[in-house]
C-alpha positions in Angstrom: 11.8 -9.4 7.7 11.3 -8.4 4.1 13.4 -6.4 1.7 11.2 -3.4 0.8 12.0 -0.9 -2.0 10.3 2.5 -1.9 10.4 4.6 -5.0 10.5 8.3 -4.5 11.8 7.6 -1.0 13.3 11.1 -0.5 10.0 13.0 -0.8 7.4 14.0 1.7 5.3 10.8 1.6 8.3 8.7 0.6 10.3 9.6 3.7 7.3 8.7 6.0 7.0 5.4 4.2 10.7 4.7 4.9 10.3 5.5 8.6 7.2 3.3 8.8 8.8 0.2 7.2 12.0 0.6 9.2 10.0 0.8 12.4 8.2 -2.4 11.5 11.5 -4.2 11.2 12.0 -4.4 7.4 15.2 -3.9 5.5 14.4 -0.8 3.5 15.8 0.5 0.2 15.1 3.8 -1.4 15.0 4.4 -5.2 16.1 7.9 -5.8 17.7 9.9 -8.6 21.3 11.0 -8.3 20.2 14.6 -8.2 17.6 14.1 -5.4 17.6 16.1 -2.2 18.1 13.5 0.5 17.5 15.8 3.5 14.3 14.1 4.7 15.9 10.7 4.9 19.5 11.6 5.9 19.1 10.2 9.4 17.2 7.1 8.5 18.3 3.5 8.1 17.7 3.2 4.4 20.0 1.9 1.7 19.9 4.0 -1.5 19.6 2.7 -5.0 19.9 5.2 -7.9 17.6 5.2 -10.9 14.8 7.0 -12.8 11.5 5.3 -13.2 11.2 6.6 -16.7 14.4 4.7 -17.6 13.9 0.9 -17.4 17.6 0.1 -17.7 18.4 2.3 -14.7 16.0 0.5 -12.4 16.1 -3.1 -13.4 19.0 -4.1 -11.1 17.6 -2.0 -8.3 14.8 -4.5 -7.8 17.1 -7.5 -7.4 16.4 -9.4 -4.2 13.4 -7.2 -3.3 10.3 -8.7 -1.8 7.9 -5.7 -1.8 7.9 -2.6 -4.0 6.0 0.5 -2.8 5.8 2.5 -6.0 5.4 6.0 -4.6 7.4 8.1 -7.2 5.4 10.1 -9.7 4.5 13.5 -10.9 1.8 15.0 -8.6 0.8 18.4 -9.8 -2.2 20.4 -11.0 -0.2 21.7 -13.9 1.5 20.0 -16.9 0.9 18.3 -20.2 -0.8 14.9 -20.4 2.2 13.7 -22.3 4.5 14.5 -19.4 2.1 13.0 -16.8 1.9 9.8 -18.9 5.6 9.6 -19.3 6.2 9.7 -15.5 3.1 8.2 -14.0 2.1 5.6 -16.6 5.3 4.7 -18.3 7.2 4.9 -15.0 4.7 2.5 -13.5 5.1 0.1 -16.4 8.9 0.1 -16.0 8.6 -0.6 -12.3 6.1 -3.5 -12.8 8.1 -5.1 -15.6 11.3 -4.9 -13.6 9.6 -6.3 -10.6 8.3 -9.2 -12.6 11.7 -10.0 -14.0 13.3 -9.9 -10.5 10.6 -12.1 -8.9 9.2 -9.4 -6.6 6.3 -10.8 -4.5 4.1 -7.7 -4.2 3.7 -4.2 -5.6 1.8 -1.5 -3.8 1.0 1.3 -6.2 0.3 4.9 -5.0 -2.7 6.1 -6.9 -5.0 9.1 -6.0 -8.5 9.9 -5.2 -8.2 12.5 -8.0 -9.2 9.6 -10.4 -12.7 10.1 -9.1 -13.0 13.7 -10.2 -14.8 16.4 -8.2 -18.2 17.6 -7.1 -19.5 14.4 -5.5 -23.1 14.1 -4.3 -22.0 11.7 -1.6 -18.8 10.2 -0.2 -17.2 8.1 -3.0 -16.1 4.5 -2.6 -13.9 2.4 -4.8 -16.7 1.2 -7.0 -18.0 4.6 -7.9 -17.6 6.0 -11.4 -14.1 7.4 -12.2 -14.2 10.8 -13.8 -10.7 12.4 -13.8 -11.0 15.8 -15.5 -7.4 16.9 -15.2 -4.2 15.5 -16.6 -2.8 14.3 -13.3 -5.9 12.2 -12.5 -6.2 10.9 -16.0 -2.6 9.5 -15.9 -3.1 8.0 -12.4 -6.2 6.2 -13.4 -4.5 4.9 -16.6 -1.6 3.7 -14.5 -3.8 2.1 -11.8 -5.9 0.2 -14.4 -2.7 -1.0 -16.2 -0.9 -2.2 -13.1 -3.9 -4.1 -11.6 -4.4 -5.8 -15.0 -0.7 -6.5 -15.2 -0.7 -8.2 -11.7 -3.7 -10.4 -12.7 -2.1 -11.4 -16.1 1.3 -12.2 -14.6 0.3 -13.6 -11.2 2.1 -11.0 -9.3 0.4 -9.4 -6.2 -0.6 -5.8 -6.8 -2.6 -3.5 -4.6 -3.4 0.2 -5.2 -3.8 3.0 -2.6 -5.8 6.1 -3.4 -4.9 8.8 -0.8 -7.0 11.9 -0.3 -5.4 15.4 0.4 -2.3 14.4 2.3 -0.7 16.6 4.9 1.7 16.5 7.8 5.3 17.3 8.8 7.6 17.7 5.9 4.7 18.8 3.6 6.2 21.8 1.7 3.8 21.5 -1.3 0.5 22.0 0.4 0.5 22.6 4.2 3.5 24.9 4.5 2.1 27.2 1.8 -1.4 27.0 3.2 -0.3 28.1 6.7 1.9 30.8 5.3 -1.1 32.2 3.4 -3.2 32.0 6.5 -0.6 34.0 8.5 -0.3 36.7 5.9 -4.1 36.9 5.5 -3.8 36.1 1.8 -6.3 33.3 1.8 -10.0 33.0 0.9 -12.6 30.3 1.2 -14.3 29.1 -1.9 -18.1 29.3 -1.4 -17.7 30.0 2.3 -15.6 26.9 2.8 -18.8 24.7 3.0 -17.5 22.0 0.7 -16.5 18.7 2.1 -12.8 17.8 1.9 -10.7 14.7 2.7 -7.7 15.4 4.9 -5.3 12.5 5.0 -2.7 12.7 7.7 0.5 11.2 6.4 1.0 8.8 9.3 -2.5 7.4 8.6 -1.7 7.0 4.9 1.5 5.1 5.5 -0.3 2.9 8.0 -2.7 2.0 5.2 0.1 1.4 2.7 1.8 -0.9 5.2 -1.3 -2.9 5.7 -1.7 -3.2 1.9 1.9 -4.5 1.7 1.3 -7.4 4.1 -2.4 -8.3 4.2 -3.6 -11.4 2.4 -6.8 -9.5 1.3 -4.9 -6.7 -0.5 -3.8 -8.3 -3.9 -5.9 -7.3 -6.8 -7.7 -4.5 -4.8 -7.7 -0.7 -4.7 -8.2 1.1 -1.4 -9.2 4.6 -0.6 -7.2 5.9 2.4 -8.2 9.1 4.1 -8.8 10.1 7.8 -12.4 9.0 7.3 -13.8 12.4 8.4 -17.0 14.3 7.4 -15.4 17.7 7.4 -15.6 20.9 5.5 -12.7 23.1 4.4 -13.9 25.8 6.9 -13.8 23.3 9.8 -10.4 22.0 8.7 -8.9 25.5 8.2 -10.3 26.9 11.5 -8.8 23.9 13.3 -5.4 24.9 11.9 -6.0 28.6 12.8 -6.8 27.7 16.4 -3.6 25.6 16.8 -1.6 28.4 15.2 -3.3 31.1 17.3 -4.1 33.2 14.3 -7.4 34.7 13.0 -9.8 32.7 10.9 -10.0 33.6 7.3 -12.8 36.1 6.6 -12.9 36.3 2.8 -15.0 34.1 0.6 -15.2 33.9 -3.2 -18.0 32.1 -5.2 -16.9 29.0 -7.0 -18.0 30.4 -10.4 -15.9 33.5 -10.0 -12.9 31.5 -8.8 -13.1 29.2 -11.8 -13.4 32.1 -14.2 -10.3 33.7 -12.6 -8.4 30.4 -12.7 -9.2 29.9 -16.3 -7.8 33.3 -17.2 -4.7 32.7 -15.1 -4.1 29.3 -16.7 -4.6 30.8 -20.2 -1.9 33.5 -19.5 0.5 30.9 -18.2 0.0 28.6 -21.2 0.5 31.5 -23.7 3.7 32.3 -21.8 4.8 28.7 -22.0 5.4 28.6 -18.3 6.4 25.2 -16.7 5.2 26.5 -13.3 1.6 26.4 -12.2 -0.2 29.7 -11.7 -1.4 30.6 -8.2 -5.0 29.9 -9.3 -5.8 26.7 -11.2 -9.2 25.1 -11.9 -8.0 21.9 -10.1 -7.4 23.9 -6.9 -10.7 25.7 -7.1 -12.7 22.4 -7.7 -10.8 20.8 -4.8 -11.7 23.7 -2.5 -15.1 24.5 -3.8 -16.9 21.2 -4.4 -17.5 18.2 -2.3 -14.5 15.9 -2.5 -15.2 13.3 0.1 -14.6 9.5 0.3 -15.5 6.4 2.3 -12.8 4.2 3.8 -15.1 1.3 4.6 -13.4 -1.1 2.2 -10.0 -0.5 3.8 -11.6 -1.0 7.2 -13.4 -4.2 6.1 -10.6 -5.9 4.1 -7.4 -4.6 5.8 -8.6 -3.7 9.3 -7.5 -0.1 8.6 -8.3 2.6 11.1 -6.6 6.0 11.3 -4.0 5.9 14.0 -3.8 9.7 14.6 -6.9 11.8 15.1 -7.3 15.2 13.5 -6.5 17.3 16.5 -3.2 15.5 17.1 -2.4 15.5 13.3 -2.8 19.3 13.2 -0.8 19.7 16.4 2.1 17.7 15.0 2.0 19.6 11.7 1.9 23.0 13.3 4.8 22.0 15.6 6.8 21.1 12.5 5.9 24.4 10.9 7.0 26.3 14.0 10.3 24.4 14.2 11.0 24.9 10.5 10.3 28.6 10.6 11.8 29.1 14.0 8.6 30.4 15.5 7.5 30.3 19.1 4.8 27.8 19.7 
């Protein structure tokens, strides 16, 4: 049994990480802020420690007697200044790593993102392909990943990085809940007929990959792409959800060029207004939906023995069941 601390434990991915490590028999601690909503972990066997990753003094003691840190907390958004992203994603990662070193933590698993590879890939990307983050979120995640891997090498502390694809599953209020709601209301359109490849990553598959990275001897010093390993388009993914929901398939399609033009106008208006909230249309979302954004999980298979533990049909069934229960709908 190890003492495992998970940052951002109260969120969508964080709560699934807590459940996974508890099920595997570890003593689990969650680093959360005092203002955090704890609903998703209220019934779990997790001991809470309070702190903010942007404040080193608030987290230093939280890492005392911890064996493994899963650094999941961060700002994941397609909207915001590079300064803000760096403060949370880069500086926050530095604080966690330095506190881990001071407290003798054995291993850090850092949650990166496939967004560091950019968009519009000619073939499924692997870890060695060129990194081309074009938006502030991806830039900050790449900077943090590079920094923490170098930190681990310099200070002889085990560090592994995980790059998830488009994560979905029960508890996903940011992407899947809004996506299904838009499908139900008919307010959804494909970009370029939904022909672009995407990278669904069911949350149980992701946390399985994270768990392997936390225990496997091949993980230190490495970065691993974790997705469901599928060759699937947005149209195929969306129609699978529609079939499970028993609702019509989307019929409308917008060309990528037009969607990017409209997103640019929308972003410009929001920036002029000084809005802290993202507009409905952003270039990040349009590139994600309208260009090939696909990845290989061969490295994780080869070095960690990773295989997705839940297939797409079952993943969508579980997600739709959660949606029905949350909205009190009849399945």
